[in-house]
N, CA and C of each residue as an Amber inpcrd file, in Angstrom:
protein
   453
   0.8530000  -1.1770000   0.0000000   0.0000000   0.0000000   0.0000000
   0.9000000   1.2420000   0.0000000   0.4920000   2.2430000  -0.7530000
   1.1740000   3.5270000  -0.8000000   0.1960000   4.5930000  -0.3270000
   0.6940000   5.5380000   0.4480000  -0.1380000   6.6210000   0.9590000
   0.3360000   7.9550000   0.4120000  -0.6150000   8.7810000   0.0380000
  -0.3330000  10.1130000  -0.4730000  -1.2850000  11.0930000   0.1980000
  -0.9350000  12.3760000   0.1250000  -1.8310000  13.4420000   0.5590000
  -2.1420000  14.2900000  -0.6600000  -3.4090000  14.5970000  -0.8340000
  -3.8410000  15.4730000  -1.9210000  -4.1840000  16.8260000  -1.3070000
  -3.5470000  17.8620000  -1.8400000  -3.8450000  19.2270000  -1.4200000
  -4.2460000  20.0240000  -2.6530000  -5.0670000  21.0320000  -2.4680000
  -5.4090000  21.9410000  -3.5540000  -4.5630000  23.1980000  -3.4120000
  -3.9350000  23.6120000  -4.5150000  -3.1420000  24.8400000  -4.5010000
  -4.0880000  26.0360000  -4.5190000  -3.5160000  27.2210000  -4.3780000
  -4.3270000  28.4370000  -4.4360000  -5.0160000  28.5770000  -5.7900000
  -4.4130000  27.9900000  -6.8340000  -4.9900000  28.0450000  -8.1750000
  -5.9370000  26.8810000  -8.4240000  -6.2970000  26.1450000  -7.3670000
  -7.2120000  24.9990000  -7.4410000  -6.6190000  23.8350000  -8.2350000
  -5.2860000  23.7650000  -8.2910000  -4.6230000  22.6320000  -8.9200000
  -4.3060000  21.5990000  -7.8450000  -4.3200000  20.3550000  -8.2490000
  -4.0300000  19.2830000  -7.2990000  -2.5350000  19.1620000  -7.0670000
  -2.1720000  19.1100000  -5.8020000  -0.8010000  18.8050000  -5.4150000
  -0.8380000  17.4410000  -4.7480000  -0.0530000  16.5100000  -5.2670000
   0.0120000  15.1720000  -4.6910000   1.3400000  15.0380000  -3.9760000
   1.2730000  14.7130000  -2.7020000   2.4730000  14.5730000  -1.8800000
   2.6520000  13.1230000  -1.4840000   3.8870000  12.6170000  -1.6180000
   4.1530000  11.2380000  -1.2090000   4.2730000  11.1660000   0.3060000
   4.6230000  10.0000000   0.8260000   4.6700000   9.8050000   2.2770000
   5.7190000  10.6680000   2.9640000   6.7280000  11.1190000   2.2090000
   7.7630000  11.9890000   2.7660000   7.4120000  13.4720000   2.6060000
   6.2610000  13.7710000   2.0120000   5.8370000  15.1390000   1.8220000
   6.3890000  15.7760000   0.5510000   7.0050000  14.9760000  -0.2970000
   7.5610000  15.4670000  -1.5650000   6.4650000  15.4870000  -2.6240000
   6.4000000  16.5990000  -3.3750000   5.4050000  16.7160000  -4.4410000
   5.7630000  15.7670000  -5.5870000   4.7590000  15.0170000  -6.0550000
   4.9320000  14.1030000  -7.1890000   3.7630000  14.3220000  -8.1460000
   3.9450000  13.9050000  -9.3920000   2.8420000  13.9850000 -10.3570000
   1.8160000  12.9070000 -10.0290000   0.5990000  13.1590000 -10.4070000
  -0.4420000  12.1560000 -10.1760000  -0.1030000  10.8490000 -10.8820000
   0.6250000  10.9440000 -11.9930000   0.9850000   9.7450000 -12.7520000
   1.9260000   8.8270000 -11.9730000   2.4470000   9.3080000 -10.8440000
   3.2810000   8.4630000  -9.9910000   2.5350000   7.1940000  -9.5860000
   1.2190000   7.3010000  -9.3920000   0.4640000   6.1170000  -8.9820000
   0.4170000   5.0760000 -10.0940000   0.5110000   5.5350000 -11.3490000
   0.4800000   4.5990000 -12.4810000   1.7840000   3.8130000 -12.5760000
   2.8650000   4.4020000 -12.0800000   4.1810000   3.7780000 -12.1610000
   4.3570000   2.6500000 -11.1320000   3.4780000   2.5670000 -10.1680000
   3.6070000   1.5880000  -9.0840000   3.1590000   0.1880000  -9.4910000
   2.5490000   0.0570000 -10.6440000   1.9640000  -1.2160000 -11.0410000
   1.9830000  -1.3680000 -12.5570000   1.7910000  -2.5620000 -13.0100000
   1.6560000  -2.8040000 -14.4460000   0.1930000  -2.8310000 -14.8730000
  -0.7060000  -2.6990000 -13.9300000  -2.1310000  -2.7020000 -14.2450000
  -2.5140000  -1.4100000 -14.9630000  -3.5570000  -1.4860000 -15.7540000
  -4.0950000  -0.2910000 -16.4100000  -5.4910000   0.0410000 -15.8820000
  -5.9820000  -0.7530000 -14.9370000  -7.3360000  -0.5540000 -14.4050000
  -7.2250000  -0.0520000 -12.9670000  -7.8100000   1.1390000 -12.7380000
  -7.7420000   1.7910000 -11.4310000  -9.1580000   2.0750000 -10.9450000
  -9.4940000   1.5330000  -9.7880000 -10.8140000   1.6770000  -9.1820000
 -10.7390000   2.7510000  -8.1040000 -11.3790000   3.8920000  -8.3360000
 -11.3530000   5.0110000  -7.4040000 -12.5400000   4.9120000  -6.4660000
 -12.2350000   4.7330000  -5.1880000 -13.2460000   4.5060000  -4.1680000
 -13.2440000   5.6810000  -3.1970000 -14.3990000   6.1990000  -2.9020000
 -14.5150000   7.2930000  -1.9420000 -15.9390000   7.7990000  -1.9350000
 -16.3160000   8.5170000  -0.8870000 -17.6880000   9.0200000  -0.8000000
 -17.9600000  10.1080000  -1.8270000 -19.2190000  10.4080000  -2.0350000
 -19.6380000  11.5030000  -2.9050000 -18.9110000  12.7690000  -2.4630000
 -18.3150000  13.4740000  -3.4040000 -17.6170000  14.7160000  -3.0880000
 -16.1860000  14.5360000  -2.6100000 -15.6750000  13.3140000  -2.6430000
 -14.3110000  13.0590000  -2.1620000 -13.2450000  13.6130000  -3.0980000
 -13.6030000  13.8360000  -4.3510000 -12.6290000  14.3660000  -5.3030000
 -12.1670000  13.3570000  -6.3350000 -12.9420000  12.3110000  -6.5420000
 -12.5540000  11.2810000  -7.5170000 -12.4280000  11.8660000  -8.9180000
 -13.4520000  12.5730000  -9.3690000 -13.4180000  13.1580000 -10.7120000
 -12.3190000  14.2100000 -10.8200000 -12.1520000  15.0240000  -9.7970000
 -11.1100000  16.0510000  -9.8060000  -9.7340000  15.4130000  -9.9280000
  -9.5080000  14.3300000  -9.2000000  -8.2150000  13.6600000  -9.2780000
  -8.0180000  13.0430000 -10.6670000  -9.0460000  12.4090000 -11.1990000
  -8.9520000  11.7930000 -12.5260000  -8.7070000  12.8700000 -13.5840000
  -9.3230000  14.0290000 -13.4390000  -9.1060000  15.1460000 -14.3720000
  -7.6210000  15.5240000 -14.3840000  -7.0330000  15.6450000 -13.2030000
  -5.6110000  16.0050000 -13.1160000  -4.7330000  14.8800000 -13.6590000
  -5.0970000  13.6600000 -13.3700000  -4.3520000  12.4980000 -13.8620000
  -4.3350000  12.4790000 -15.3940000  -5.4840000  12.7280000 -16.0120000
  -5.5570000  12.7750000 -17.4830000  -4.6960000  13.9120000 -18.0260000
  -4.7510000  15.0710000 -17.3770000  -3.9350000  16.2110000 -17.8120000
  -2.4440000  15.8810000 -17.6850000  -2.0600000  15.2290000 -16.5880000
  -0.6510000  14.8660000 -16.3920000  -0.1890000  13.8160000 -17.3960000
  -1.1170000  13.0300000 -17.9240000  -0.7760000  12.0810000 -18.9880000
  -0.6290000  12.8020000 -20.3390000  -1.1000000  14.0410000 -20.3940000
  -0.9830000  14.8200000 -21.6200000  -2.2730000  14.9840000 -22.3900000
  -3.3770000  14.5060000 -21.8300000  -4.6530000  14.6650000 -22.5180000
  -5.0700000  16.1240000 -22.5190000  -5.5590000  16.5680000 -23.6540000
  -6.0730000  17.9280000 -23.7690000  -7.5980000  17.9300000 -23.8030000
  -8.1930000  16.7720000 -23.6260000  -9.6500000  16.6530000 -23.6410000
 -10.2500000  17.2310000 -22.3590000 -11.5010000  17.6400000 -22.4480000
 -12.2320000  18.1060000 -21.2710000 -12.6810000  16.8710000 -20.5000000
 -12.2720000  16.7900000 -19.2590000 -12.5870000  15.6230000 -18.4320000
 -13.7040000  15.9850000 -17.4610000 -14.8330000  15.3350000 -17.6380000
 -15.9910000  15.5120000 -16.7700000 -16.4840000  14.1410000 -16.3330000
 -17.2570000  14.1360000 -15.2680000 -17.8270000  12.8750000 -14.8120000
 -18.7980000  12.3360000 -15.8570000 -18.6200000  11.0870000 -16.2570000
 -19.5300000  10.4920000 -17.2380000 -20.7770000   9.8880000 -16.5960000
 -21.4000000  10.6280000 -15.6920000 -22.5220000  10.1140000 -14.9150000
 -23.6220000   9.5230000 -15.7880000 -24.0030000  10.2040000 -16.8440000
 -25.1050000   9.7140000 -17.6590000 -24.6240000   8.8770000 -18.8340000
 -23.4410000   9.1700000 -19.3440000 -22.8980000   8.4010000 -20.4660000
 -22.2800000   7.0880000 -19.9790000 -21.9670000   6.9840000 -18.7180000
 -21.3040000   5.8620000 -18.0460000 -19.8060000   5.8200000 -18.3800000
 -19.4290000   5.9940000 -19.6630000 -18.0070000   5.9600000 -20.0390000
 -17.6850000   7.1470000 -20.9490000 -16.6410000   7.8850000 -20.5860000
 -16.0810000   8.9070000 -21.4710000 -14.7340000   8.4020000 -21.9700000
 -14.3730000   8.7940000 -23.1850000 -13.1060000   8.3870000 -23.7830000
 -12.2750000   9.6370000 -24.0370000 -11.0240000   9.6100000 -23.5740000
 -10.0970000  10.7190000 -23.7690000  -8.8520000  10.1760000 -24.4720000
  -8.2140000  11.0250000 -25.2620000  -6.9540000  10.6720000 -25.9080000
  -5.7980000  11.2950000 -25.1430000  -4.6380000  10.6420000 -25.2160000
  -3.4120000  11.2430000 -24.7030000  -2.2560000  10.8100000 -25.6020000
  -1.2430000  11.6630000 -25.7470000  -0.1450000  11.3680000 -26.6660000
   0.8550000  10.3670000 -26.0790000   1.4220000   9.5590000 -26.9560000
   2.5150000   8.6550000 -26.5930000   3.5620000   8.7500000 -27.6910000
   4.6890000   8.1060000 -27.4710000   5.7420000   8.1140000 -28.4900000
   5.2470000   7.5190000 -29.7970000   4.3330000   6.5670000 -29.7160000
   3.8320000   5.8970000 -30.9100000   2.5560000   6.4890000 -31.4730000
   2.1570000   7.6440000 -31.0100000   0.9200000   8.2550000 -31.5010000
   0.0110000   8.6550000 -30.3610000  -1.2010000   8.0970000 -30.3630000
  -2.1710000   8.4090000 -29.3110000  -2.7200000   7.1240000 -28.7170000
  -3.0590000   7.2040000 -27.4390000  -3.7220000   6.1030000 -26.7430000
  -5.0150000   6.6590000 -26.1630000  -5.8200000   5.7650000 -25.6170000
  -7.0990000   6.1830000 -25.0520000  -7.1510000   5.9120000 -23.5540000
  -7.9390000   6.7230000 -22.8920000  -8.2620000   6.5610000 -21.4800000
  -9.7680000   6.3740000 -21.4190000 -10.2170000   5.3670000 -20.6610000
 -11.6430000   5.1480000 -20.4550000 -11.9830000   5.5510000 -19.0170000
 -12.8820000   6.5000000 -18.8880000 -13.2850000   7.0210000 -17.5820000
 -14.7280000   6.5940000 -17.3230000 -14.8910000   5.7170000 -16.3580000
 -16.2070000   5.1740000 -16.0140000 -16.7810000   5.9010000 -14.7960000
 -18.0790000   6.0920000 -14.7900000 -18.8110000   6.4770000 -13.5890000
 -19.9370000   5.4620000 -13.4520000 -19.7690000   4.5440000 -12.5430000
 -20.7070000   3.4240000 -12.3980000 -21.7620000   3.6680000 -11.3270000
 -21.9060000   4.9170000 -10.9080000 -22.8590000   5.2600000  -9.8480000
 -24.2740000   4.7940000 -10.1760000 -24.6860000   4.9460000 -11.4210000
 -26.0550000   4.6300000 -11.8220000 -26.2630000   3.1600000 -12.1740000
 -25.2120000   2.3800000 -12.1930000 -25.3550000   0.9600000 -12.5290000
 -25.9110000   0.2220000 -11.3170000 -27.0270000  -0.4240000 -11.5190000
 -27.6940000  -1.1370000 -10.4180000 -27.4340000  -2.6360000 -10.4560000
 -27.0390000  -3.1340000 -11.6220000 -26.7980000  -4.5620000 -11.7880000
 -25.6290000  -4.7270000 -12.7460000 -24.7350000  -5.6350000 -12.4440000
 -23.5350000  -5.8170000 -13.2680000 -23.8870000  -6.1540000 -14.7210000
 -25.0820000  -6.6910000 -14.9460000 -25.5050000  -6.9880000 -16.3290000
 -25.5850000  -5.7260000 -17.1870000 -25.9060000  -4.6020000 -16.5620000
 -25.9230000  -3.3320000 -17.2920000 -24.5350000  -3.0240000 -17.8490000
 -23.5090000  -3.2620000 -17.0550000 -22.1290000  -3.0300000 -17.4970000
 -21.7520000  -3.9960000 -18.6090000 -22.1690000  -5.2230000 -18.4800000
 -21.8910000  -6.2040000 -19.5300000 -22.5960000  -5.8240000 -20.8230000
 -23.8120000  -5.2800000 -20.7150000 -24.5850000  -4.8920000 -21.8880000
 -23.9130000  -3.7800000 -22.6970000 -23.2220000  -2.8440000 -22.0310000
 -22.5650000  -1.7830000 -22.7990000 -21.1130000  -2.1310000 -23.1460000
 -20.7000000  -3.3610000 -22.8410000 -19.3750000  -3.8130000 -23.2650000
 -18.2460000  -3.4340000 -22.3270000 -18.5370000  -3.2870000 -21.0520000
 -17.5190000  -2.8740000 -20.0860000 -16.2850000  -3.7650000 -20.1140000
 -16.4760000  -5.0580000 -20.2870000 -15.3230000  -5.9710000 -20.2790000
 -14.3480000  -5.6700000 -21.4150000 -14.8680000  -5.2410000 -22.5540000
 -13.9760000  -4.8870000 -23.6690000 -13.0680000  -3.7310000 -23.2850000
 -13.6140000  -2.7440000 -22.5830000 -12.7980000  -1.6310000 -22.1030000
 -11.7900000  -2.1070000 -21.0560000 -12.2820000  -2.8770000 -20.0860000
 -11.4580000  -3.2830000 -18.9460000 -10.2790000  -4.1600000 -19.3410000
 -10.4270000  -4.9180000 -20.3910000  -9.3680000  -5.8360000 -20.8160000
  -8.6810000  -5.3630000 -22.1000000  -8.8250000  -4.0680000 -22.4150000
  -8.2710000  -3.5050000 -23.6500000  -6.7780000  -3.1940000 -23.5590000
  -6.2510000  -3.0770000 -22.3460000  -4.8670000  -2.6600000 -22.1760000
  -4.7130000  -1.1490000 -22.0950000  -5.8220000  -0.4320000 -22.2710000
  -5.8090000   1.0280000 -22.1330000  -6.1200000   1.3730000 -20.6750000
  -5.7620000   2.5960000 -20.2590000  -6.0860000   3.0110000 -18.9020000
  -7.5980000   3.0850000 -18.7230000  -8.0740000   2.5170000 -17.6200000
  -9.4780000   2.5940000 -17.2150000  -9.5020000   3.1820000 -15.8110000
 -10.1440000   4.3300000 -15.6600000 -10.2930000   4.9790000 -14.3660000
 -11.7730000   4.8980000 -14.0060000 -12.0740000   4.2060000 -12.9060000
 -13.4540000   3.8510000 -12.5970000 -13.9060000   4.4870000 -11.2850000
 -14.9760000   5.2760000 -11.3640000 -15.6200000   5.7970000 -10.1620000
 -16.7810000   4.8750000  -9.8060000 -17.0320000   4.6830000  -8.5340000
 -18.0620000   3.7890000  -8.0100000 -17.8250000   2.3560000  -8.5020000
 -16.5890000   1.8700000  -8.3590000 -16.2360000   0.5470000  -8.8820000
 -16.9430000  -0.6040000  -8.1820000 -17.4270000  -0.3780000  -6.9810000
 -18.0910000  -1.4610000  -6.2500000 -19.3160000  -1.9700000  -7.0100000
 -19.8790000  -1.1500000  -7.8960000 -21.0580000  -1.5660000  -8.6600000
 -20.7400000  -2.5220000  -9.7940000 -19.4550000  -2.6470000 -10.1510000
 -19.0640000  -3.6030000 -11.1940000 -17.8940000  -4.4790000 -10.7330000
 -17.7090000  -4.5480000  -9.4310000 -16.5560000  -5.2630000  -8.8640000
 -16.4390000  -6.6970000  -9.3860000 -17.5670000  -7.3480000  -9.6270000
 -17.5580000  -8.7500000 -10.0910000 -16.8170000  -8.9360000 -11.4040000
 -16.7710000  -7.9070000 -12.2430000 -16.1460000  -8.0750000 -13.5630000
 -14.7990000  -7.3670000 -13.6810000 -14.3350000  -6.7490000 -12.5950000
 -13.0380000  -6.0760000 -12.6480000 -11.9120000  -7.1050000 -12.7640000
 -10.8640000  -6.7830000 -13.5270000  -9.7240000  -7.6980000 -13.6240000
  -9.1030000  -7.9500000 -12.2470000  -8.4990000  -9.1000000 -12.1190000
  -7.8820000  -9.4980000 -10.8550000  -6.8230000  -8.5020000 -10.3880000
  -6.1180000  -7.8830000 -11.3320000  -5.0210000  -6.9780000 -10.9680000
  -5.4630000  -5.5120000 -10.8760000  -6.7520000  -5.2750000 -10.7050000
  -7.2510000  -3.9070000 -10.5480000  -6.5870000  -3.2560000  -9.3480000
  -6.1520000  -2.0140000  -9.5150000  -5.5480000  -1.2430000  -8.4350000
  -6.6490000  -0.4030000  -7.7920000  -6.7980000  -0.5440000  -6.4870000
  -7.8140000   0.2180000  -5.7620000  -7.1830000   1.4840000  -5.2120000
  -7.8520000   2.6080000  -5.4720000  -7.3840000   3.9210000  -5.0390000
  -8.4620000   4.4980000  -4.1250000  -8.1820000   4.5090000  -2.8430000
  -9.1490000   4.9940000  -1.8480000  -8.8500000   6.4610000  -1.5730000
  -9.8610000   7.3130000  -1.7160000  -9.7200000   8.7380000  -1.4220000
 -10.5810000   9.0600000  -0.2090000  -9.9300000   9.5840000   0.8310000
 -10.6080000   9.8640000   2.0920000 -10.4810000  11.3590000   2.4110000
 -11.6080000  12.0880000   2.4510000 -11.5650000  13.5130000   2.7990000
 -11.1920000  13.7120000   4.2650000 -10.4270000  14.7670000   4.5240000
 -10.0770000  15.1310000   5.8950000 -10.7950000  16.4320000   6.2510000
 -10.8880000  16.7230000   7.5310000 -11.5960000  17.9190000   7.9920000
 -10.9790000  19.2100000   7.4720000  -9.6510000  19.2260000   7.2520000
  -8.9710000  20.4480000   6.8080000  -9.0820000  20.6740000   5.2960000
  -9.7940000  19.8020000   4.5900000  -9.9650000  19.9520000   3.1510000
  -9.0050000  19.1160000   2.3250000  -7.9220000  18.6400000   2.9570000
  -7.0050000  17.7360000   2.2500000  -7.6970000  16.3940000   2.0440000
  -7.0830000  15.5690000   1.2440000  -7.5480000  14.2030000   1.0270000
  -6.3920000  13.2530000   1.2460000  -6.6970000  12.0960000   1.7730000
  -5.7040000  11.0230000   1.8330000  -6.0000000  10.0910000   0.6820000
  -4.9590000   9.7060000  -0.0360000  -5.1090000   8.7780000  -1.1350000
  -4.3060000   7.5340000  -0.7750000  -4.9720000   6.3990000  -0.7830000
  -4.3200000   5.1180000  -0.4820000  -4.3600000   4.2460000  -1.7220000
  -3.2130000   3.8790000  -2.1810000  -3.0770000   3.0490000  -3.3660000
  -2.8730000   1.6050000  -2.9060000  -3.8450000   0.7410000  -3.2050000
  -3.7920000  -0.6400000  -2.7560000  -3.5620000  -1.5560000  -3.9480000
  -2.3880000  -2.1630000  -3.9700000  -2.0070000  -3.0330000  -5.0820000
  -2.4160000  -4.4610000  -4.8100000
């Protein structure tokens, strides 16, 4: 498990601090594992979408990142040495039965090898890959967030 602190700068940008208090890019969490599927767990308002927005920006995506509450999945591009890759951003809040996820082809996204960032992952936990990385975001009273990366 890795622990981080999320702080908001005066410009409302996310600052991610490692356990030693050193600022790191959000993409640091991606370097800890070979998995491409990240399940973001936290209460409503914890900052899951805000963190994913910064993560996409740090990957180089220029797309507008919003919660895909009604679309269920948004697709963003980001540049790589070989061209462009895709990021799949899920919001599974409205999914009431895992069959709904299967109906829209969630498994194709999850096993595509592309980054999948999932909000409300507990609603599709049955179909998540075995190597899914769980990212727990816990709000603190002072406005900071604790981020726990569970491999």
